[in-house]
C-alpha positions, 0 to 999 in steps of 0.5 A: 302217278306222282304229282308234278311240283309246281315251280320254284318261282310259284313258291316264293313268298309273297315279300320275296316277290315285291322285292324281286318287281322292286328290282327293276332298273331306274329307267323311266323311259324305256322299251321294255314292259316294267318287271311290275307289269310282266309280273303281274301277268304271270299268275292269278298269285302273282297278279294278287300279290303285285297288284296290291303292293302300291309301292311298285306302281309309283313311277308312271309313264305316259305318252300324252298321243296315245289313247292306250298310254293315258288308259295305262296312267289310270291303273298305275294312279290307281295301284299306287294309291297313296303313295307319293307317284314320280310322274312322266309326261311325253309328247312327241307331237300336237295331237294329245290324247291330253283331256283324258290323260290330264284328267285322269292325272287331275285328282292324283296331283297332291301325290306327285312328288317329281314331274318330268316333262318331254315334249318336241313342240311349244303347243304341246308344253303349253296344254301339259303346263296349263292342266297345273297352272294355279294348282298347289302341289304341296309334295312336288320337289323335282320338276324337269321340263326339256324340249327336244325339238330343234327349236327354242320354245315360246316365251314360258311363263312358270309364274302360275305354278304353284309349288312350296316344296320345290327343291329341283328344277332341270330346263333345257331348250326353254326360253323362260319369261322374266321375273323367274317365278317366285318358287326358284329362290327355294331352289338347292339343284338348278339345271339350265342347258340350252336355254334361251333368254332374249331380252331378258338375259342379262336380268336372267343371269344376275338373278341365278348368280346373285339372287339363289342363295339356297343353290349347292347345285348348279348347271349352268349352259353360259352358251345363251348368256355368253355375251353377259358372261364375259362382260365381267359378270362372274358367278358370285355365290357363298352357297353354290358347293357344285357347278358345271359350267358349259361354255360354247366354241366360241370360247376357243382362245388359250386364255379364255378359260382363266379369264373366265373363271377370274370373276368368279367368287365360290368359297365354298364349292367343292365340285368344279366341272368345266365342259367344252374346253380345250387342254391348252386351256387347261395348262394355261389356267393352272399356270395361271398366278391369280388369286385363288377363287376356289379354296375348298375345291377338292374336286375338278373336271373337264369334259370337252363334250365332244363337241368341239373342232379341236385346233390341234386336229385341224393343223393349227400351231400348238398352243399347249405351255407345259404346265409348271405351276401344278395345283398349288395356287389356284387350287390348293387341296384339290385332291381329284381330276377328271379328264374327258375327252380333253386333248393333250391330255397325255401331257397333262397329266405328265406335268402334274404328275409323271416324271420330275414332277413335284409332290402332291400329297392331296391328290387321290384321284384322276379319271380318264376317258381319253380321245381314241387317237391319245389312248397309246400315249396316255397308257405309256405316260401311266406307266411312267407315272406308276414308275416315278411315283413308285421311285420317290415313295409316294402314293400312287392316286386311285385310277378310273380308266375307260375301258380302252385303258383297262388293259394297263391294269390300271384299275386299283390303286396301285400299293 
């Protein structure tokens, strides 16, 4: 009897096995076993190759409420040495196996380049942060702290963290103390969402908008600082190139958005994302004759976020006024526009690009994700846009459309 040939996968060279294991989805929080873990249990050869490739074990995820997860952390820490590591610590209740899990992590703190902490209680967050206080973390350049509970955390003091290399910081649903830690002034990316600032609101807002001279990318949920924001304290920055601002439901009046942006001074901003907005506010903003605060802006995004109870769905009067001023006054070099679940999207697109609209030679891309109720009307408007642009011998923009609009065959640039 002829010898049986081994399965082809067993004949793969070691280098290809490592590449297969490395080609996993880049999601740190997934229920499925990671590919390096699965492949290391196929056979003895796979185990030797995969466990010997330290770069495959650098994404470390641990549930601090699970003893078995703490042991898995120990294994990943051993196999990833001496590489830098990305660590995600989760604690969804107060019953932590923290002494063991965090004890394993202690000798490897200098290797942590990215740290994500996801907790459901302030007590768990305090326990985790205590493990890093007054310890230099020389490689850490990316820190995320997320409180997933429905309640803001107690006052959070980040000053004892020693992060000389930090450049990215994201904080969600926390209550930071003031003054902020010294390392914040070196940040280039700052993401603040659903946080509460208490009696230090005005001081923290001024610090964020005037003192962080190195920040180029800022996401700011102004719900917690809305009163300070509305008192004329706009965002002033010479360094910002990418800004995302999330408003709250109290920003409801048609002229409210234009009033808020009038206090901005961001001369080098190239992308602006405005979240929790209404379509009539967009039209009012485009029609505004105020002096441009965004001379370098090329990309503009409006996103309803699906959180607002829209006035037009409640039978309120139609406050939409047709756009006649277009882009020229506020956004002189804008080339890309994104509308996500915005009311009046068909009318906005028609006013800006449809029949009768003036030439817009700089415009290159339009991205749309409409409300279900607007799909049919928006499909018709896009057909009108294509016919109008062709009749005027103008170039069509690239259309980036959600699946419910793709049947219109607008997915590619039409020549």
